Structures are given as C-alpha cells and as structure tokens.
CHARMM-style PDB file with segment names, atoms N, HN, CA, C and O in Angstrom:
ATOM      1  N   UNK     1      -4.918   2.098  -9.214  1.00  0.00      PROA
ATOM      2  CA  UNK     1      -5.386   0.706  -8.729  1.00  0.00      PROA
ATOM      3  C   UNK     1      -4.417   0.171  -8.234  1.00  0.00      PROA
ATOM      4  O   UNK     1      -3.623  -0.060  -9.146  1.00  0.00      PROA
ATOM      5  N   UNK     2      -3.925  -0.251  -7.025  1.00  0.00      PROA
ATOM      6  HN  UNK     2      -4.569  -0.063  -6.284  1.00  0.00      PROA
ATOM      7  CA  UNK     2      -2.843  -0.809  -6.769  1.00  0.00      PROA
ATOM      8  C   UNK     2      -2.847  -2.592  -7.131  1.00  0.00      PROA
ATOM      9  O   UNK     2      -3.775  -3.384  -6.964  1.00  0.00      PROA
ATOM     10  N   UNK     3      -1.414  -2.861  -7.692  1.00  0.00      PROA
ATOM     11  HN  UNK     3      -0.660  -2.218  -7.828  1.00  0.00      PROA
ATOM     12  CA  UNK     3      -1.491  -3.956  -7.968  1.00  0.00      PROA
ATOM     13  C   UNK     3      -1.290  -4.932  -7.175  1.00  0.00      PROA
ATOM     14  O   UNK     3      -0.459  -4.830  -6.272  1.00  0.00      PROA
ATOM     15  N   UNK     4      -2.026  -6.074  -7.373  1.00  0.00      PROA
ATOM     16  HN  UNK     4      -2.701  -6.156  -8.107  1.00  0.00      PROA
ATOM     17  CA  UNK     4      -2.021  -7.199  -6.053  1.00  0.00      PROA
ATOM     18  C   UNK     4      -0.898  -7.607  -5.777  1.00  0.00      PROA
ATOM     19  O   UNK     4      -0.194  -8.184  -6.606  1.00  0.00      PROA
ATOM     20  N   UNK     5      -0.432  -7.306  -4.204  1.00  0.00      PROA
ATOM     21  HN  UNK     5      -1.004  -6.837  -3.531  1.00  0.00      PROA
ATOM     22  CA  UNK     5       0.761  -7.696  -3.355  1.00  0.00      PROA
ATOM     23  C   UNK     5       1.837  -6.502  -3.591  1.00  0.00      PROA
ATOM     24  O   UNK     5       2.914  -6.605  -3.004  1.00  0.00      PROA
ATOM     25  N   UNK     6       1.653  -5.618  -4.242  1.00  0.00      PROA
ATOM     26  HN  UNK     6       0.778  -5.534  -4.719  1.00  0.00      PROA
ATOM     27  CA  UNK     6       2.163  -4.232  -3.919  1.00  0.00      PROA
ATOM     28  C   UNK     6       2.307  -3.984  -2.590  1.00  0.00      PROA
ATOM     29  O   UNK     6       1.434  -3.237  -2.147  1.00  0.00      PROA
ATOM     30  N   UNK     7       3.078  -4.343  -1.842  1.00  0.00      PROA
ATOM     31  HN  UNK     7       3.787  -4.949  -2.202  1.00  0.00      PROA
ATOM     32  CA  UNK     7       3.297  -4.110  -0.539  1.00  0.00      PROA
ATOM     33  C   UNK     7       4.120  -2.345  -0.297  1.00  0.00      PROA
ATOM     34  O   UNK     7       4.527  -2.095   0.838  1.00  0.00      PROA
ATOM     35  N   UNK     8       4.264  -1.439  -1.229  1.00  0.00      PROA
ATOM     36  HN  UNK     8       3.934  -1.643  -2.150  1.00  0.00      PROA
ATOM     37  CA  UNK     8       4.660  -0.375  -1.549  1.00  0.00      PROA
ATOM     38  C   UNK     8       3.486   0.551  -1.300  1.00  0.00      PROA
ATOM     39  O   UNK     8       3.614   1.660  -0.781  1.00  0.00      PROA
ATOM     40  N   UNK     9       2.259  -0.002  -1.725  1.00  0.00      PROA
ATOM     41  HN  UNK     9       2.155  -0.903  -2.146  1.00  0.00      PROA
ATOM     42  CA  UNK     9       1.192   0.743  -1.673  1.00  0.00      PROA
ATOM     43  C   UNK     9       0.336   0.878  -0.031  1.00  0.00      PROA
ATOM     44  O   UNK     9      -0.258  -0.083   0.456  1.00  0.00      PROA
ATOM     45  N   UNK    10       0.394   1.754   0.406  1.00  0.00      PROA
ATOM     46  HN  UNK    10       0.877   2.535   0.010  1.00  0.00      PROA
ATOM     47  CA  UNK    10      -0.190   2.400   1.955  1.00  0.00      PROA
ATOM     48  C   UNK    10      -1.502   1.330   1.982  1.00  0.00      PROA
ATOM     49  O   UNK    10      -1.709   0.841   3.093  1.00  0.00      PROA
ATOM     50  N   UNK    11      -2.070   1.066   1.305  1.00  0.00      PROA
ATOM     51  HN  UNK    11      -1.901   1.463   0.402  1.00  0.00      PROA
ATOM     52  CA  UNK    11      -3.471   0.543   1.537  1.00  0.00      PROA
ATOM     53  C   UNK    11      -3.217  -0.728   2.054  1.00  0.00      PROA
ATOM     54  O   UNK    11      -3.826  -0.987   3.092  1.00  0.00      PROA
ATOM     55  N   UNK    12      -2.455  -1.614   1.593  1.00  0.00      PROA
ATOM     56  HN  UNK    12      -1.960  -1.403   0.750  1.00  0.00      PROA
ATOM     57  CA  UNK    12      -2.294  -3.049   1.959  1.00  0.00      PROA
ATOM     58  C   UNK    12      -1.905  -3.221   2.912  1.00  0.00      PROA
ATOM     59  O   UNK    12      -2.359  -4.236   3.441  1.00  0.00      PROA
ATOM     60  N   UNK    13      -0.913  -2.454   3.710  1.00  0.00      PROA
ATOM     61  HN  UNK    13      -0.544  -1.630   3.280  1.00  0.00      PROA
ATOM     62  CA  UNK    13      -0.303  -2.394   5.186  1.00  0.00      PROA
ATOM     63  C   UNK    13      -1.177  -1.968   5.885  1.00  0.00      PROA
ATOM     64  O   UNK    13      -0.859  -2.210   7.050  1.00  0.00      PROA
ATOM     65  N   UNK    14      -2.244  -1.393   5.832  1.00  0.00      PROA
ATOM     66  HN  UNK    14      -2.503  -1.196   4.886  1.00  0.00      PROA
ATOM     67  CA  UNK    14      -3.372  -0.454   7.010  1.00  0.00      PROA
ATOM     68  C   UNK    14      -4.495  -1.460   6.573  1.00  0.00      PROA
ATOM     69  O   UNK    14      -5.405  -1.504   7.400  1.00  0.00      PROA
ATOM     70  N   UNK    15      -4.687  -2.378   5.354  1.00  0.00      PROA
ATOM     71  HN  UNK    15      -3.948  -2.343   4.681  1.00  0.00      PROA
ATOM     72  CA  UNK    15      -5.560  -3.206   5.548  1.00  0.00      PROA
ATOM     73  C   UNK    15      -5.159  -4.334   6.448  1.00  0.00      PROA
ATOM     74  O   UNK    15      -5.766  -4.833   7.395  1.00  0.00      PROA
ATOM     75  N   UNK    16      -3.964  -4.625   5.913  1.00  0.00      PROA
ATOM     76  HN  UNK    16      -3.471  -4.219   5.144  1.00  0.00      PROA
ATOM     77  CA  UNK    16      -3.507  -6.012   6.681  1.00  0.00      PROA
ATOM     78  C   UNK    16      -3.375  -5.546   8.752  1.00  0.00      PROA
ATOM     79  O   UNK    16      -3.380  -6.382   9.655  1.00  0.00      PROA
ATOM     80  N   UNK    17      -3.290  -4.241   8.896  1.00  0.00      PROA
ATOM     81  HN  UNK    17      -3.286  -3.561   8.162  1.00  0.00      PROA
ATOM     82  CA  UNK    17      -3.486  -3.764  10.084  1.00  0.00      PROA
ATOM     83  C   UNK    17      -4.792  -3.989  10.683  1.00  0.00      PROA
ATOM     84  O   UNK    17      -5.002  -3.870  11.890  1.00  0.00      PROA
ATOM     85  N   UNK    18      -5.405  -4.220  10.078  1.00  0.00      PROA
ATOM     86  HN  UNK    18      -5.235  -4.317   9.097  1.00  0.00      PROA
ATOM     87  CA  UNK    18      -7.061  -4.146  10.367  1.00  0.00      PROA
ATOM     88  C   UNK    18      -7.511  -5.463   9.818  1.00  0.00      PROA
ATOM     89  O   UNK    18      -8.542  -5.489   9.147  1.00  0.00      PROA
ATOM     90  N   UNK    19      -6.982  -6.316   9.991  1.00  0.00      PROA
ATOM     91  HN  UNK    19      -6.143  -6.294  10.536  1.00  0.00      PROA
ATOM     92  CA  UNK    19      -7.415  -8.044   9.852  1.00  0.00      PROA
ATOM     93  C   UNK    19      -7.673  -8.461   8.093  1.00  0.00      PROA
ATOM     94  O   UNK    19      -8.526  -9.337   7.954  1.00  0.00      PROA
ATOM     95  N   UNK    20      -7.204  -8.073   7.105  1.00  0.00      PROA
ATOM     96  HN  UNK    20      -6.511  -7.361   7.218  1.00  0.00      PROA
ATOM     97  CA  UNK    20      -7.642  -7.915   6.149  1.00  0.00      PROA
ATOM     98  C   UNK    20      -6.123  -8.127   4.754  1.00  0.00      PROA
ATOM     99  O   UNK    20      -5.098  -7.456   4.876  1.00  0.00      PROA
ATOM    100  N   UNK    21      -6.266  -8.909   3.839  1.00  0.00      PROA
ATOM    101  HN  UNK    21      -7.099  -9.454   3.740  1.00  0.00      PROA
ATOM    102  CA  UNK    21      -5.150  -8.960   2.995  1.00  0.00      PROA
ATOM    103  C   UNK    21      -5.955  -8.689   1.929  1.00  0.00      PROA
ATOM    104  O   UNK    21      -6.985  -9.352   1.802  1.00  0.00      PROA
ATOM    105  N   UNK    22      -5.665  -7.788   1.091  1.00  0.00      PROA
ATOM    106  HN  UNK    22      -4.829  -7.249   1.194  1.00  0.00      PROA
ATOM    107  CA  UNK    22      -5.810  -7.487  -0.184  1.00  0.00      PROA
ATOM    108  C   UNK    22      -5.700  -8.665  -1.126  1.00  0.00      PROA
ATOM    109  O   UNK    22      -4.626  -9.222  -0.898  1.00  0.00      PROA
ATOM    110  N   UNK    23      -6.340  -9.249  -2.052  1.00  0.00      PROA
ATOM    111  HN  UNK    23      -7.212  -8.797  -2.238  1.00  0.00      PROA
ATOM    112  CA  UNK    23      -5.840 -10.300  -3.131  1.00  0.00      PROA
ATOM    113  C   UNK    23      -5.682  -9.779  -4.265  1.00  0.00      PROA
ATOM    114  O   UNK    23      -4.770 -10.313  -4.896  1.00  0.00      PROA
ATOM    115  N   UNK    24      -6.334  -8.736  -4.924  1.00  0.00      PROA
ATOM    116  HN  UNK    24      -7.075  -8.303  -4.412  1.00  0.00      PROA
ATOM    117  CA  UNK    24      -6.845  -7.884  -5.904  1.00  0.00      PROA
ATOM    118  C   UNK    24      -8.041  -7.270  -6.169  1.00  0.00      PROA
ATOM    119  O   UNK    24      -9.086  -7.628  -5.626  1.00  0.00      PROA
ATOM    120  N   UNK    25      -7.964  -6.281  -7.044  1.00  0.00      PROA
ATOM    121  HN  UNK    25      -7.114  -5.990  -7.485  1.00  0.00      PROA
ATOM    122  CA  UNK    25      -8.928  -5.324  -7.568  1.00  0.00      PROA
ATOM    123  C   UNK    25      -9.908  -5.947  -8.130  1.00  0.00      PROA
ATOM    124  O   UNK    25      -9.578  -6.825  -8.927  1.00  0.00      PROA
ATOM    125  N   UNK    26     -11.317  -5.721  -7.918  1.00  0.00      PROA
ATOM    126  HN  UNK    26     -11.585  -5.008  -7.270  1.00  0.00      PROA
ATOM    127  CA  UNK    26     -12.310  -6.212  -8.829  1.00  0.00      PROA
ATOM    128  C   UNK    26     -12.798  -5.451  -9.631  1.00  0.00      PROA
ATOM    129  O   UNK    26     -13.360  -5.870 -10.642  1.00  0.00      PROA
ATOM    130  N   UNK    27     -12.692  -4.278  -9.369  1.00  0.00      PROA
ATOM    131  HN  UNK    27     -12.235  -3.938  -8.547  1.00  0.00      PROA
ATOM    132  CA  UNK    27     -13.419  -3.084 -10.595  1.00  0.00      PROA
ATOM    133  C   UNK    27     -13.079  -1.446  -9.436  1.00  0.00      PROA
ATOM    134  O   UNK    27     -12.734  -1.265  -8.268  1.00  0.00      PROA
ATOM    135  N   UNK    28     -13.439  -0.549 -10.650  1.00  0.00      PROA
ATOM    136  HN  UNK    28     -13.719  -0.695 -11.599  1.00  0.00      PROA
ATOM    137  CA  UNK    28     -13.294   0.833 -10.224  1.00  0.00      PROA
ATOM    138  C   UNK    28     -14.413   1.455 -10.881  1.00  0.00      PROA
ATOM    139  O   UNK    28     -14.860   1.152 -11.987  1.00  0.00      PROA
ATOM    140  N   UNK    29     -14.927   2.574  -9.911  1.00  0.00      PROA
ATOM    141  HN  UNK    29     -14.563   2.821  -9.013  1.00  0.00      PROA
ATOM    142  CA  UNK    29     -15.825   3.315 -10.567  1.00  0.00      PROA
ATOM    143  C   UNK    29     -15.728   4.877  -9.686  1.00  0.00      PROA
ATOM    144  O   UNK    29     -14.735   5.269  -9.072  1.00  0.00      PROA
ATOM    145  N   UNK    30     -16.940   5.551  -9.814  1.00  0.00      PROA
ATOM    146  HN  UNK    30     -17.746   5.233 -10.313  1.00  0.00      PROA
ATOM    147  CA  UNK    30     -16.760   6.849  -9.570  1.00  0.00      PROA
ATOM    148  C   UNK    30     -16.732   7.121  -7.890  1.00  0.00      PROA
ATOM    149  O   UNK    30     -16.147   8.104  -7.435  1.00  0.00      PROA
ATOM    150  N   UNK    31     -17.314   6.301  -7.167  1.00  0.00      PROA
ATOM    151  HN  UNK    31     -17.789   5.503  -7.536  1.00  0.00      PROA
ATOM    152  CA  UNK    31     -16.869   6.461  -5.756  1.00  0.00      PROA
ATOM    153  C   UNK    31     -15.912   5.619  -5.303  1.00  0.00      PROA
ATOM    154  O   UNK    31     -15.326   6.094  -4.330  1.00  0.00      PROA
ATOM    155  N   UNK    32     -15.568   4.658  -5.602  1.00  0.00      PROA
ATOM    156  HN  UNK    32     -16.044   4.273  -6.392  1.00  0.00      PROA
ATOM    157  CA  UNK    32     -14.101   4.155  -4.964  1.00  0.00      PROA
ATOM    158  C   UNK    32     -13.860   3.037  -5.890  1.00  0.00      PROA
ATOM    159  O   UNK    32     -14.286   2.893  -7.036  1.00  0.00      PROA
ATOM    160  N   UNK    33     -13.025   2.197  -5.121  1.00  0.00      PROA
ATOM    161  HN  UNK    33     -12.678   2.314  -4.191  1.00  0.00      PROA
ATOM    162  CA  UNK    33     -12.527   0.510  -5.906  1.00  0.00      PROA
ATOM    163  C   UNK    33     -13.102  -0.354  -4.923  1.00  0.00      PROA
ATOM    164  O   UNK    33     -13.717  -0.011  -3.914  1.00  0.00      PROA
ATOM    165  N   UNK    34     -12.790  -1.736  -5.396  1.00  0.00      PROA
ATOM    166  HN  UNK    34     -12.291  -2.015  -6.217  1.00  0.00      PROA
ATOM    167  CA  UNK    34     -13.745  -2.566  -4.692  1.00  0.00      PROA
ATOM    168  C   UNK    34     -12.658  -3.827  -5.144  1.00  0.00      PROA
ATOM    169  O   UNK    34     -12.359  -4.230  -6.268  1.00  0.00      PROA
ATOM    170  N   UNK    35     -12.248  -4.223  -3.932  1.00  0.00      PROA
ATOM    171  HN  UNK    35     -12.491  -3.895  -3.019  1.00  0.00      PROA
ATOM    172  CA  UNK    35     -11.172  -5.225  -3.764  1.00  0.00      PROA
ATOM    173  C   UNK    35     -11.402  -6.889  -3.361  1.00  0.00      PROA
ATOM    174  O   UNK    35     -11.925  -7.158  -2.280  1.00  0.00      PROA
ATOM    175  N   UNK    36     -11.107  -7.643  -4.011  1.00  0.00      PROA
ATOM    176  HN  UNK    36     -10.682  -7.425  -4.889  1.00  0.00      PROA
ATOM    177  CA  UNK    36     -11.316  -9.143  -3.184  1.00  0.00      PROA
ATOM    178  C   UNK    36     -10.120  -9.510  -2.316  1.00  0.00      PROA
ATOM    179  O   UNK    36      -9.054  -9.914  -2.781  1.00  0.00      PROA
ATOM    180  N   UNK    37     -10.372  -9.343  -1.029  1.00  0.00      PROA
ATOM    181  HN  UNK    37     -11.238  -9.015  -0.651  1.00  0.00      PROA
ATOM    182  CA  UNK    37      -9.830  -9.841   0.115  1.00  0.00      PROA
ATOM    183  C   UNK    37      -9.689 -10.822   0.765  1.00  0.00      PROA
ATOM    184  O   UNK    37     -10.392 -11.580   0.097  1.00  0.00      PROA
ATOM    185  N   UNK    38      -9.259 -11.513   1.701  1.00  0.00      PROA
ATOM    186  HN  UNK    38      -8.689 -10.897   2.243  1.00  0.00      PROA
ATOM    187  CA  UNK    38      -9.045 -12.302   2.918  1.00  0.00      PROA
ATOM    188  C   UNK    38      -9.533 -11.736   4.220  1.00  0.00      PROA
ATOM    189  O   UNK    38      -8.757 -10.968   4.788  1.00  0.00      PROA
ATOM    190  N   UNK    39     -10.302 -11.903   4.598  1.00  0.00      PROA
ATOM    191  HN  UNK    39     -10.932 -12.527   4.137  1.00  0.00      PROA
ATOM    192  CA  UNK    39     -10.882 -11.566   6.151  1.00  0.00      PROA
ATOM    193  C   UNK    39      -9.677 -12.470   6.807  1.00  0.00      PROA
ATOM    194  O   UNK    39      -9.974 -13.664   6.774  1.00  0.00      PROA
ATOM    195  N   UNK    40      -8.366 -12.203   7.408  1.00  0.00      PROA
ATOM    196  HN  UNK    40      -8.124 -11.233   7.435  1.00  0.00      PROA
ATOM    197  CA  UNK    40      -7.570 -13.191   8.236  1.00  0.00      PROA
ATOM    198  C   UNK    40      -7.989 -13.486   9.383  1.00  0.00      PROA
ATOM    199  O   UNK    40      -7.351 -14.518   9.587  1.00  0.00      PROA
ATOM    200  N   UNK    41      -8.685 -13.300  10.397  1.00  0.00      PROA
ATOM    201  HN  UNK    41      -9.204 -12.461  10.231  1.00  0.00      PROA
ATOM    202  CA  UNK    41      -9.287 -13.952  11.534  1.00  0.00      PROA
ATOM    203  C   UNK    41     -10.509 -15.106  11.084  1.00  0.00      PROA
ATOM    204  O   UNK    41     -11.142 -15.651  11.988  1.00  0.00      PROA
ATOM    205  N   UNK    42     -10.740 -15.373   9.935  1.00  0.00      PROA
ATOM    206  HN  UNK    42     -10.226 -14.930   9.201  1.00  0.00      PROA
ATOM    207  CA  UNK    42     -11.754 -16.280   9.450  1.00  0.00      PROA
ATOM    208  C   UNK    42     -11.371 -17.311   8.062  1.00  0.00      PROA
ATOM    209  O   UNK    42     -11.696 -18.429   7.663  1.00  0.00      PROA
ATOM    210  N   UNK    43     -10.540 -16.263   7.651  1.00  0.00      PROA
ATOM    211  HN  UNK    43     -10.276 -15.354   7.975  1.00  0.00      PROA
ATOM    212  CA  UNK    43     -10.020 -17.182   6.700  1.00  0.00      PROA
ATOM    213  C   UNK    43     -11.172 -17.329   5.511  1.00  0.00      PROA
ATOM    214  O   UNK    43     -11.236 -18.305   4.764  1.00  0.00      PROA
ATOM    215  N   UNK    44     -11.989 -16.295   5.471  1.00  0.00      PROA
ATOM    216  HN  UNK    44     -11.938 -15.502   6.078  1.00  0.00      PROA
ATOM    217  CA  UNK    44     -12.951 -16.114   4.476  1.00  0.00      PROA
ATOM    218  C   UNK    44     -12.393 -15.251   3.874  1.00  0.00      PROA
ATOM    219  O   UNK    44     -11.509 -14.525   4.328  1.00  0.00      PROA
ATOM    220  N   UNK    45     -13.069 -15.222   2.240  1.00  0.00      PROA
ATOM    221  HN  UNK    45     -13.787 -15.812   1.871  1.00  0.00      PROA
ATOM    222  CA  UNK    45     -13.308 -14.177   0.890  1.00  0.00      PROA
ATOM    223  C   UNK    45     -14.065 -12.994   1.115  1.00  0.00      PROA
ATOM    224  O   UNK    45     -15.033 -13.309   1.806  1.00  0.00      PROA
ATOM    225  N   UNK    46     -14.074 -11.822   0.861  1.00  0.00      PROA
ATOM    226  HN  UNK    46     -13.287 -11.566   0.299  1.00  0.00      PROA
ATOM    227  CA  UNK    46     -14.714 -10.851   0.927  1.00  0.00      PROA
ATOM    228  C   UNK    46     -14.255  -9.780  -0.013  1.00  0.00      PROA
ATOM    229  O   UNK    46     -13.166  -9.805  -0.587  1.00  0.00      PROA
ATOM    230  N   UNK    47     -15.314  -8.669  -0.155  1.00  0.00      PROA
ATOM    231  HN  UNK    47     -16.198  -8.649   0.311  1.00  0.00      PROA
ATOM    232  CA  UNK    47     -15.277  -7.968  -1.078  1.00  0.00      PROA
ATOM    233  C   UNK    47     -15.095  -6.352  -0.251  1.00  0.00      PROA
ATOM    234  O   UNK    47     -16.023  -5.910   0.426  1.00  0.00      PROA
ATOM    235  N   UNK    48     -13.995  -5.710  -0.396  1.00  0.00      PROA
ATOM    236  HN  UNK    48     -13.241  -6.069  -0.946  1.00  0.00      PROA
ATOM    237  CA  UNK    48     -13.893  -4.600   0.300  1.00  0.00      PROA
ATOM    238  C   UNK    48     -13.499  -3.280  -0.502  1.00  0.00      PROA
ATOM    239  O   UNK    48     -12.500  -3.040  -1.180  1.00  0.00      PROA
ATOM    240  N   UNK    49     -14.764  -2.402  -0.160  1.00  0.00      PROA
ATOM    241  HN  UNK    49     -15.575  -2.597   0.390  1.00  0.00      PROA
ATOM    242  CA  UNK    49     -15.135  -1.106  -0.804  1.00  0.00      PROA
ATOM    243  C   UNK    49     -14.127   0.051  -0.204  1.00  0.00      PROA
ATOM    244  O   UNK    49     -14.184   0.389   0.978  1.00  0.00      PROA
ATOM    245  N   UNK    50     -13.517   0.424  -0.822  1.00  0.00      PROA
ATOM    246  HN  UNK    50     -13.470   0.149  -1.782  1.00  0.00      PROA
ATOM    247  CA  UNK    50     -12.571   1.568  -0.520  1.00  0.00      PROA
ATOM    248  C   UNK    50     -12.838   2.920  -1.393  1.00  0.00      PROA
ATOM    249  O   UNK    50     -12.439   3.175  -2.529  1.00  0.00      PROA
ATOM    250  N   UNK    51     -13.709   3.780  -0.432  1.00  0.00      PROA
ATOM    251  HN  UNK    51     -14.033   3.573   0.491  1.00  0.00      PROA
ATOM    252  CA  UNK    51     -14.130   5.280  -1.279  1.00  0.00      PROA
ATOM    253  C   UNK    51     -13.073   5.883  -1.456  1.00  0.00      PROA
ATOM    254  O   UNK    51     -12.006   5.558  -0.935  1.00  0.00      PROA
ATOM    255  N   UNK    52     -13.250   6.878  -2.247  1.00  0.00      PROA
ATOM    256  HN  UNK    52     -14.117   7.142  -2.670  1.00  0.00      PROA
ATOM    257  CA  UNK    52     -12.216   7.827  -2.904  1.00  0.00      PROA
ATOM    258  C   UNK    52     -12.419   8.859  -1.711  1.00  0.00      PROA
ATOM    259  O   UNK    52     -13.463   8.859  -1.059  1.00  0.00      PROA
ATOM    260  N   UNK    53     -11.555   9.584  -1.500  1.00  0.00      PROA
ATOM    261  HN  UNK    53     -10.707   9.583  -2.029  1.00  0.00      PROA
ATOM    262  CA  UNK    53     -11.388  10.812  -0.243  1.00  0.00      PROA
ATOM    263  C   UNK    53     -12.382  11.723  -0.434  1.00  0.00      PROA
ATOM    264  O   UNK    53     -13.139  12.097   0.462  1.00  0.00      PROA
ATOM    265  N   UNK    54     -12.421  12.207  -1.898  1.00  0.00      PROA
ATOM    266  HN  UNK    54     -11.806  11.903  -2.626  1.00  0.00      PROA
ATOM    267  CA  UNK    54     -13.889  12.850  -2.129  1.00  0.00      PROA
ATOM    268  C   UNK    54     -15.176  12.683  -2.092  1.00  0.00      PROA
ATOM    269  O   UNK    54     -16.079  13.494  -1.890  1.00  0.00      PROA
ATOM    270  N   UNK    55     -15.196  11.216  -2.369  1.00  0.00      PROA
ATOM    271  HN  UNK    55     -14.462  10.557  -2.533  1.00  0.00      PROA
ATOM    272  CA  UNK    55     -16.694  10.585  -1.844  1.00  0.00      PROA
ATOM    273  C   UNK    55     -16.759  10.381  -0.192  1.00  0.00      PROA
ATOM    274  O   UNK    55     -17.935  10.299   0.164  1.00  0.00      PROA
ATOM    275  N   UNK    56     -16.145  10.314   0.528  1.00  0.00      PROA
ATOM    276  HN  UNK    56     -15.190  10.381   0.239  1.00  0.00      PROA
ATOM    277  CA  UNK    56     -15.994  10.166   1.965  1.00  0.00      PROA
ATOM    278  C   UNK    56     -16.485  11.691   2.802  1.00  0.00      PROA
ATOM    279  O   UNK    56     -16.822  11.804   3.981  1.00  0.00      PROA
ATOM    280  N   UNK    57     -16.386  12.809   1.704  1.00  0.00      PROA
ATOM    281  HN  UNK    57     -16.112  12.717   0.746  1.00  0.00      PROA
ATOM    282  CA  UNK    57     -16.613  14.035   2.762  1.00  0.00      PROA
ATOM    283  C   UNK    57     -18.454  14.583   2.333  1.00  0.00      PROA
ATOM    284  O   UNK    57     -19.214  15.385   2.876  1.00  0.00      PROA
ATOM    285  N   UNK    58     -18.604  13.616   1.035  1.00  0.00      PROA
ATOM    286  HN  UNK    58     -17.986  12.964   0.594  1.00  0.00      PROA
ATOM    287  CA  UNK    58     -20.181  14.134   0.659  1.00  0.00      PROA
ATOM    288  C   UNK    58     -21.246  13.390   1.941  1.00  0.00      PROA
ATOM    289  O   UNK    58     -21.298  12.230   2.348  1.00  0.00      PROA
ATOM    290  N   UNK    59     -22.001  14.591   2.320  1.00  0.00      PROA
ATOM    291  HN  UNK    59     -21.958  15.534   1.988  1.00  0.00      PROA
ATOM    292  CA  UNK    59     -22.739  14.462   3.517  1.00  0.00      PROA
ATOM    293  C   UNK    59     -23.862  13.342   3.125  1.00  0.00      PROA
ATOM    294  O   UNK    59     -24.382  12.668   4.014  1.00  0.00      PROA
ATOM    295  N   UNK    60     -24.167  13.198   1.923  1.00  0.00      PROA
ATOM    296  HN  UNK    60     -23.744  13.745   1.200  1.00  0.00      PROA
ATOM    297  CA  UNK    60     -25.180  11.858   1.300  1.00  0.00      PROA
ATOM    298  C   UNK    60     -24.623  10.710   1.550  1.00  0.00      PROA
ATOM    299  O   UNK    60     -25.359   9.724   1.549  1.00  0.00      PROA
ATOM    300  N   UNK    61     -23.398  10.567   1.785  1.00  0.00      PROA
ATOM    301  HN  UNK    61     -22.800  11.368   1.786  1.00  0.00      PROA
ATOM    302  CA  UNK    61     -23.049   9.327   1.690  1.00  0.00      PROA
ATOM    303  C   UNK    61     -22.684   8.317   2.985  1.00  0.00      PROA
ATOM    304  O   UNK    61     -21.661   8.440   3.659  1.00  0.00      PROA
ATOM    305  N   UNK    62     -23.791   7.221   3.217  1.00  0.00      PROA
ATOM    306  HN  UNK    62     -24.622   7.121   2.670  1.00  0.00      PROA
ATOM    307  CA  UNK    62     -23.576   6.473   4.391  1.00  0.00      PROA
ATOM    308  C   UNK    62     -22.487   5.593   4.579  1.00  0.00      PROA
ATOM    309  O   UNK    62     -22.246   4.678   3.792  1.00  0.00      PROA
ATOM    310  N   UNK    63     -21.636   5.897   5.868  1.00  0.00      PROA
ATOM    311  HN  UNK    63     -21.832   6.641   6.508  1.00  0.00      PROA
ATOM    312  CA  UNK    63     -20.432   5.448   6.247  1.00  0.00      PROA
ATOM    313  C   UNK    63     -21.050   4.492   7.304  1.00  0.00      PROA
ATOM    314  O   UNK    63     -22.108   4.682   7.905  1.00  0.00      PROA
ATOM    315  N   UNK    64     -20.103   3.295   7.443  1.00  0.00      PROA
ATOM    316  HN  UNK    64     -19.244   3.141   6.955  1.00  0.00      PROA
ATOM    317  CA  UNK    64     -20.269   1.892   8.459  1.00  0.00      PROA
ATOM    318  C   UNK    64     -18.669   1.802   8.767  1.00  0.00      PROA
ATOM    319  OT1 UNK    64     -18.229   0.911   9.494  1.00  0.00      PROA
TER     320      UNK     64
END
C-alpha cells in the first residue's frame, strides 16, 4: 500500500491525471485496496477502490 503523498508511486500520478488526489489508504483486502481521495473537480471526499491485477482479469468481476 503506498503511503499518503508518496509521489514516487505511479498510482498517485495516474489518479491525479484522472482528477483525483489520493489522501490515504482506508483498507486492503483480497480484491484490492480502498483509498480515501478527493475528487478535484468538485472538491469532495470519495472512496476509490483499486483492484489488483489478478482480480481485474476474473470474468465474474463487474467493472465500471
């Protein structure tokens, strides 16, 4: 799990490019990690779930 503000982690720069700032990790499980983040366009707090690579390729996982 990346540390909050760890700009060396590629997850942080890719999420900022998508319009979100990751503020910290909330939890980690078998499918991925949930982060507390800020949606920059609306300045609102959101939860982002980032799936592990192996989870993304399972056909029974719904992706949006």
